[in-house]
C-alpha positions as CSV (number, residue, x, y, z in Angstrom):
1,M,8.0,-0.4,40.7
2,A,7.8,3.2,39.1
3,E,8.6,4.9,42.2
4,T,11.5,2.4,42.6
5,I,13.3,3.2,39.3
6,H,12.7,6.8,40.0
7,D,14.3,6.7,43.2
8,M,17.2,4.6,42.2
9,L,18.3,7.2,39.4
10,R,17.6,10.0,41.6
11,E,19.9,8.6,44.2
12,L,22.5,7.7,41.4
13,E,22.3,11.3,39.7
14,P,25.4,13.0,41.2
15,E,27.4,9.9,40.1
16,I,25.9,10.1,36.7
17,I,27.0,13.6,36.2
18,G,30.3,12.7,37.5
19,W,30.6,9.9,34.9
20,R,29.6,12.3,32.1
21,R,32.4,14.9,33.4
22,T,35.0,12.1,33.5
23,L,34.4,11.1,30.1
24,H,34.3,14.4,28.9
25,A,37.8,15.1,30.2
26,H,38.9,12.3,28.5
27,A,37.8,12.7,24.9
28,E,38.9,10.3,22.3
29,S,38.1,10.2,18.6
30,G,37.2,7.2,16.5
31,W,39.1,4.2,16.9
32,T,41.3,5.9,19.9
33,E,38.7,5.5,22.5
34,F,41.0,3.2,24.5
35,W,40.8,5.3,27.9
36,T,36.8,5.4,27.5
37,T,36.4,1.8,26.8
38,A,38.4,0.7,29.4
39,F,36.7,3.0,32.0
40,L,33.4,1.6,30.9
41,A,34.5,-2.1,30.7
42,E,35.7,-1.6,34.6
43,A,32.7,-0.4,35.8
44,L,30.5,-2.7,33.9
45,G,32.6,-5.8,34.8
46,R,32.3,-4.9,38.5
47,A,28.5,-4.8,37.9
48,G,28.6,-8.3,36.8
49,F,28.1,-7.8,33.2
50,H,29.4,-10.3,30.7
51,L,31.7,-8.2,28.3
52,K,32.9,-8.8,24.8
53,M,35.6,-6.7,23.2
54,G,38.2,-6.2,20.3
55,A,38.0,-8.4,17.1
56,E,35.2,-10.3,18.9
57,I,32.7,-7.6,18.3
58,L,34.6,-5.6,15.4
59,D,34.9,-7.2,11.8
60,G,38.4,-5.9,11.0
61,P,38.1,-5.7,7.3
62,S,34.7,-3.6,7.6
63,R,36.5,-0.8,9.5
64,M,36.8,2.4,7.6
65,G,38.7,5.5,8.5
66,V,41.2,3.9,11.0
67,P,44.0,6.3,11.9
68,E,47.5,5.2,11.1
69,D,49.3,3.1,13.2
70,A,51.5,5.7,15.0
71,V,48.4,7.5,16.1
72,L,46.8,4.4,17.5
73,E,50.1,3.6,19.5
74,A,50.2,7.0,20.7
75,A,46.4,7.0,21.7
76,A,47.0,3.8,23.4
77,R,50.1,4.8,25.4
78,R,48.1,8.1,26.4
79,A,45.3,6.0,27.9
80,V,47.6,3.9,30.0
81,D,49.4,7.0,31.3
82,Q,46.1,8.4,32.3
83,G,45.1,5.1,34.3
84,A,43.7,2.9,31.9
85,D,44.1,-0.8,32.6
86,P,47.0,-1.9,30.2
87,K,45.2,-5.3,30.0
88,L,42.1,-3.9,28.5
89,V,44.1,-1.6,26.3
90,E,46.0,-4.5,24.9
91,R,42.9,-6.2,24.0
92,M,41.9,-3.2,21.8
93,R,45.3,-3.2,20.0
94,G,45.0,-1.7,16.5
95,G,42.2,0.3,17.4
96,F,39.5,-2.2,18.0
97,T,37.8,-0.1,20.6
98,G,34.2,-0.4,22.0
99,L,32.4,-2.6,24.0
100,V,29.3,-5.1,24.3
101,A,28.0,-5.8,27.6
102,D,25.3,-8.4,28.2
103,L,23.3,-8.4,31.1
104,R,23.6,-12.2,31.6
105,P,25.8,-14.8,29.8
106,E,22.8,-16.6,28.4
107,P,20.3,-16.8,26.8
108,A,21.1,-14.9,23.7
109,P,19.8,-11.2,24.0
110,T,16.8,-10.1,22.0
111,I,16.9,-6.7,23.3
112,A,19.8,-4.1,22.6
113,L,20.5,-0.4,23.4
114,R,23.2,1.4,21.5
115,F,25.4,4.1,23.1
116,D,27.9,5.9,21.1
117,I,31.0,6.9,22.8
118,D,33.6,8.8,20.5
119,A,34.5,12.3,20.7
120,L,35.4,14.9,17.6
121,P,39.0,15.7,16.5
122,M,38.6,19.6,17.5
123,E,39.8,21.6,20.3
124,E,37.6,22.6,23.0
125,S,37.1,26.1,24.2
126,G,39.0,27.4,27.1
127,A,36.9,30.5,27.7
128,A,36.0,31.2,31.1
129,E,32.2,31.1,30.2
130,H,32.5,27.6,28.8
131,R,31.4,25.3,31.9
132,P,33.7,22.6,31.3
133,A,36.7,24.9,31.3
134,R,35.4,26.9,34.2
135,E,34.8,23.8,36.2
136,D,37.8,22.0,35.4
137,F,36.5,18.9,33.3
138,A,37.3,20.1,29.9
139,S,39.3,17.8,27.6
140,R,42.6,17.0,28.6
141,N,43.6,15.7,25.3
142,A,44.8,18.4,23.1
143,G,42.5,18.3,19.5
144,Q,40.0,16.1,21.2
145,C,36.6,17.5,22.2
146,H,33.3,15.9,23.4
147,A,31.0,18.3,21.3
148,C,28.3,15.9,20.3
149,G,26.9,14.7,23.7
150,H,28.7,11.1,23.6
151,D,30.0,11.6,26.9
152,G,26.6,11.9,28.1
153,H,25.3,8.9,26.0
154,G,28.1,6.8,27.8
155,A,27.2,8.1,31.3
156,I,23.5,7.3,30.4
157,G,24.3,3.8,29.1
158,L,26.4,3.1,32.5
159,A,23.5,4.3,34.6
160,V,21.0,2.0,32.7
161,A,23.5,-0.9,33.2
162,L,23.5,-0.4,36.8
163,I,19.7,-0.3,37.4
164,L,19.0,-3.0,35.1
165,R,21.4,-5.2,37.2
166,R,19.7,-4.3,40.3
167,L,16.4,-5.2,38.6
168,A,17.8,-8.3,37.0
169,E,15.5,-10.7,38.7
170,R,12.5,-9.0,37.0
171,I,14.1,-9.5,33.6
172,P,13.5,-12.9,32.5
173,G,15.4,-12.7,29.1
174,N,18.7,-10.9,28.3
175,V,19.6,-7.5,27.4
176,R,22.7,-6.3,25.3
177,L,24.2,-2.7,26.0
178,I,26.4,-1.6,22.8
179,F,29.0,0.9,23.5
180,Q,29.9,2.0,19.9
181,P,33.2,3.8,19.0
182,A,33.6,5.7,15.8
183,E,30.3,7.1,15.1
184,E,31.5,10.4,13.9
185,G,32.3,9.8,10.4
186,V,29.8,7.0,10.5
187,R,32.6,4.2,10.8
188,G,31.8,2.0,13.7
189,A,28.4,0.5,13.2
190,L,29.0,-1.5,10.4
191,P,32.0,-3.7,11.6
192,M,29.9,-4.5,14.5
193,V,26.8,-5.5,12.4
194,R,29.2,-7.7,10.3
195,A,30.9,-9.2,13.6
196,G,27.4,-10.4,14.5
197,V,26.5,-7.7,17.4
198,V,22.8,-7.5,16.6
199,D,22.4,-11.0,15.5
200,G,19.0,-12.2,17.0
201,I,18.1,-8.9,18.6
202,R,14.2,-8.2,18.2
203,A,14.1,-4.8,19.7
204,F,16.7,-2.2,19.2
205,I,16.8,1.4,20.9
206,A,19.2,4.3,20.6
207,C,18.9,8.0,21.6
208,H,20.8,11.1,21.4
209,L,20.9,14.3,23.5
210,G,19.5,17.5,21.7
211,F,20.1,18.0,18.1
212,R,16.1,18.3,17.0
213,A,15.2,18.3,20.6
214,L,16.3,21.6,22.3
215,H,14.1,21.9,25.4
216,T,14.3,20.2,28.7
217,G,11.2,18.0,29.0
218,E,11.0,17.4,25.1
219,L,11.3,14.0,23.6
220,I,11.3,12.8,20.1
221,L,10.3,9.2,19.9
222,G,11.4,8.4,16.5
223,L,12.9,10.3,13.4
224,R,12.4,10.3,9.8
225,D,14.4,11.2,6.8
226,F,17.9,9.9,7.6
227,L,20.3,10.4,5.0
228,A,22.5,7.7,3.8
229,T,25.9,9.0,3.4
230,S,29.5,8.0,1.9
231,K,32.7,9.5,3.3
232,F,35.8,9.3,1.1
233,D,39.1,10.9,0.4
234,A,40.2,11.4,-3.1
235,T,44.0,11.8,-3.8
236,Y,45.6,13.1,-7.0
237,T,49.3,12.4,-7.7
238,G,51.1,14.0,-10.2
239,V,54.7,15.3,-11.2
240,P,56.7,18.3,-9.5
241,S,58.6,20.6,-11.8
242,H,60.0,24.0,-11.8
243,A,57.0,26.3,-12.4
244,G,59.0,28.8,-14.4
245,A,61.7,27.0,-16.4
246,F,60.0,23.8,-17.1
247,P,56.4,23.9,-16.3
248,E,55.2,21.4,-19.4
249,Q,57.3,18.7,-17.4
250,G,54.9,18.9,-14.6
251,R,51.5,17.0,-14.0
252,N,49.4,19.5,-11.9
253,A,47.7,17.6,-9.4
254,L,46.2,20.9,-7.6
255,L,44.4,21.9,-11.0
256,A,42.8,18.4,-11.2
257,A,41.6,18.6,-7.7
258,A,40.2,22.1,-8.4
259,T,38.5,21.1,-11.6
260,A,36.8,18.2,-9.7
261,A,35.6,20.3,-6.7
262,L,33.9,22.6,-9.1
263,N,32.4,19.7,-11.2
264,L,31.4,17.6,-8.0
265,H,29.3,20.5,-7.0
266,A,27.7,20.8,-10.4
267,I,26.1,17.2,-10.4
268,P,22.4,17.8,-10.7
269,R,20.1,17.0,-7.6
270,H,18.1,14.0,-7.9
271,S,14.2,14.3,-8.7
272,A,13.6,11.3,-6.4
273,G,14.7,12.7,-3.2
274,A,17.1,14.9,-1.2
275,T,20.9,14.7,-2.4
276,R,23.9,16.2,-1.0
277,I,27.8,16.4,-1.8
278,T,30.4,18.4,-0.2
279,V,34.1,19.0,-0.5
280,G,34.9,19.6,2.8
281,R,38.7,20.1,2.5
282,L,41.3,20.4,-0.3
283,E,45.0,20.3,0.4
284,A,47.5,20.5,-2.3
285,G,51.0,22.0,-3.2
286,E,54.3,22.9,-1.9
287,G,55.2,26.3,-3.0
288,R,54.5,29.0,-5.6
289,N,57.2,28.1,-7.9
290,I,56.7,24.2,-7.8
291,I,53.9,22.6,-10.0
292,P,51.7,20.9,-7.4
293,A,52.4,17.1,-7.2
294,R,49.8,15.9,-4.7
295,A,46.4,17.0,-3.8
296,V,43.9,15.4,-1.4
297,M,40.2,16.1,-1.1
298,R,37.9,15.0,1.8
299,I,34.3,14.7,0.4
300,E,30.9,13.3,1.5
301,T,27.6,12.4,-0.3
302,R,24.4,12.1,1.1
303,G,21.1,10.9,-0.1
304,A,17.5,10.3,1.4
305,T,17.6,6.8,0.5
306,T,20.8,4.6,0.1
307,E,20.0,4.3,-3.6
308,L,20.1,7.9,-3.9
309,N,23.1,8.1,-2.1
310,D,24.8,5.5,-4.3
311,S,23.8,7.3,-7.4
312,M,25.6,10.5,-6.0
313,Y,28.6,8.6,-5.1
314,A,28.6,6.8,-8.6
315,R,28.5,9.9,-10.3
316,A,30.8,11.6,-8.0
317,Q,33.6,8.9,-8.7
318,R,33.2,9.6,-12.6
319,V,34.0,13.2,-12.1
320,L,37.0,12.5,-10.1
321,E,38.3,9.8,-12.5
322,H,37.8,12.1,-15.4
323,A,39.5,15.0,-13.7
324,A,42.5,12.9,-13.3
325,G,42.7,12.1,-17.0
326,M,42.3,15.6,-18.0
327,Y,45.6,16.4,-16.3
328,D,47.1,13.2,-16.7
329,V,47.6,12.5,-12.9
330,G,47.2,9.4,-10.9
331,F,44.0,8.9,-8.8
332,E,43.3,7.0,-5.6
333,N,40.0,6.9,-3.5
334,R,39.9,5.6,0.0
335,V,36.7,5.2,1.5
336,M,36.3,6.7,5.2
337,G,32.9,6.0,6.3
338,G,29.5,5.4,5.3
339,C,26.1,4.3,6.2
340,S,22.5,3.4,5.0
341,G,19.4,5.2,5.6
342,A,17.1,4.2,8.1
343,R,13.2,4.0,9.4
344,C,11.9,4.1,13.0
345,D,9.2,1.4,13.8
346,P,5.7,2.7,15.1
347,A,5.9,-0.3,17.4
348,M,9.1,0.9,19.1
349,V,8.0,4.3,19.1
350,E,5.0,3.2,21.1
351,V,7.1,1.5,23.6
352,L,9.0,4.7,24.2
353,R,5.6,6.6,24.3
354,R,4.1,4.4,27.1
355,A,7.6,4.5,29.2
356,A,7.4,8.2,28.9
357,A,3.9,8.7,30.0
358,D,4.6,7.8,33.7
359,M,7.4,10.1,33.9
360,P,6.6,13.9,34.9
361,F,9.9,14.8,33.7
362,F,8.6,14.7,29.9
363,R,6.1,17.2,29.2
364,P,3.0,15.8,27.1
365,E,3.1,18.8,24.8
366,L,6.8,18.2,24.0
367,I,6.5,14.5,23.1
368,R,6.8,13.9,19.3
369,D,7.2,11.3,16.8
370,G,8.1,11.6,13.2
371,V,10.3,14.5,13.3
372,H,12.6,15.5,10.5
373,F,16.1,14.3,11.0
374,G,17.9,15.3,7.7
375,A,21.5,14.2,8.7
376,S,23.2,10.8,9.1
377,D,24.0,8.5,12.1
378,D,25.4,4.9,11.4
379,V,22.7,3.8,14.1
380,S,20.9,3.1,10.8
381,E,23.1,0.1,10.3
382,F,22.2,-1.5,13.5
383,M,18.6,-0.4,12.7
384,S,18.3,-2.1,9.2
385,A,20.0,-5.2,10.4
386,V,17.7,-5.9,13.1
387,Q,14.7,-4.9,10.9
388,A,15.9,-7.5,8.2
389,Q,15.7,-10.1,10.7
390,G,12.1,-9.2,11.7
391,G,12.8,-7.1,14.6
392,A,11.8,-3.5,15.4
393,A,13.9,-0.2,16.1
394,T,13.8,3.4,16.9
395,Y,16.2,6.4,17.4
396,A,14.8,9.0,19.9
397,M,15.9,12.3,20.7
398,I,16.0,13.7,24.1
399,G,15.5,17.4,24.9
400,T,18.3,19.5,26.3
401,E,19.3,23.0,26.1
402,L,22.7,23.8,24.7
403,A,25.4,26.3,25.4
404,A,26.3,26.2,21.7
405,G,25.4,24.0,18.7
406,H,26.9,20.3,18.0
407,H,30.3,20.3,16.7
408,N,31.2,23.6,18.4
409,G,34.1,23.8,20.9
410,R,31.7,25.5,23.2
411,F,29.0,22.6,23.1
412,D,27.7,21.8,26.6
413,F,24.1,20.5,27.7
414,N,22.0,20.5,30.7
415,E,23.1,17.6,32.9
416,A,19.7,17.3,34.4
417,V,18.5,15.3,31.4
418,L,21.0,12.3,32.0
419,A,19.2,10.5,35.0
420,P,15.7,11.0,33.2
421,A,16.9,9.6,29.9
422,A,18.3,6.4,31.8
423,E,15.0,6.2,33.4
424,L,13.4,6.2,30.0
425,L,15.5,3.4,28.7
426,V,15.0,1.3,31.8
427,R,11.3,1.4,31.6
428,A,11.6,0.8,28.0
429,V,13.5,-2.5,28.5
430,L,11.3,-3.8,31.4
431,A,8.2,-3.2,29.2
432,L,9.8,-5.1,26.4
433,S,11.1,-7.7,28.7
434,A,7.6,-8.3,30.0
435,A,6.2,-8.6,26.6
436,R,8.5,-11.2,25.7
437,A,8.2,-13.2,29.0
């Protein structure tokens, strides 16, 4: 069996790399993954998976940071123009992107794997030394770039699906593959959880390429120190006025925002654990002789636990509200994303350890568990939901060299990791299925 799985994936490897490059060239950021979802849906449908899409897998009111309707419509049209099935795109109308694929229609699945599929809203490098540009698979969508490896995640998920289908008679239960939209900005998992996507799941695995694992053959079986986070936009609305003749008639939104920015960063850190706050962007004003009437701040808080993050968020809101009062301007807060903290279960770490033990690709001295994460990923929402119903979960990192760091326009990874990553997950699913038989 072990040799059979390895041989299957070795034979499939050129296609896996091709899928990664195709996904890379069609980069789409959160809630606009129309082409990406349609591409995966067509491939999984042909393979015999049972698909769910749209509002069936996403709780609409729980979605955060959804682009304006005009942006969604333009992205949907672009996807169709690039060859996406119009009927599939229509099922995602309004930005209900993403996909859930079950190995069989019943029984209800108890094992789930998650693959995030969104890109980042940034330009990709066109430099000659950047392999996607040099080999003609760089993003064809302006301002959209796969700079975090999610194109690889989607390709790995598709490879896992095809191998599981070939081995279906040896899997007594059911397996669910979750292709999640809008991980960047931590926006996509919570609506899926609230739509019931992981209801009844007892074993959950997700993985990420690179980040804390930067060598081929390296494997981190589980992470610790997830940071819970809140992402939000604060808008101040004042009154414009002639800055020279009638300054007293204005209400200065820029000053309110500047005061808030300074005081947000002055919030004391917490003795109970790590906390963070960042004003990442501040936009305000129209011209040098106009009292600024509008200011928008893009802000995030983080905490070592959900409770610590909630504390930072509450204090931040007080600062923002009081700054509005100081300058007599209006204030509005819009939540754009967020997720809870998480923990990895030793039982699932052990499942991956055993799966990797039979794979020469992973070097024993580079297999670790319990590694510090120190960042946020809304996979935590899936993990917490599964654990709350008595299941177990882990989030692994699979090593690869990088051309540049994550969220950099020159990001690229070693594609030799794709087939082994899929093999690891297939082995884990077979082990979990056998244990539940």
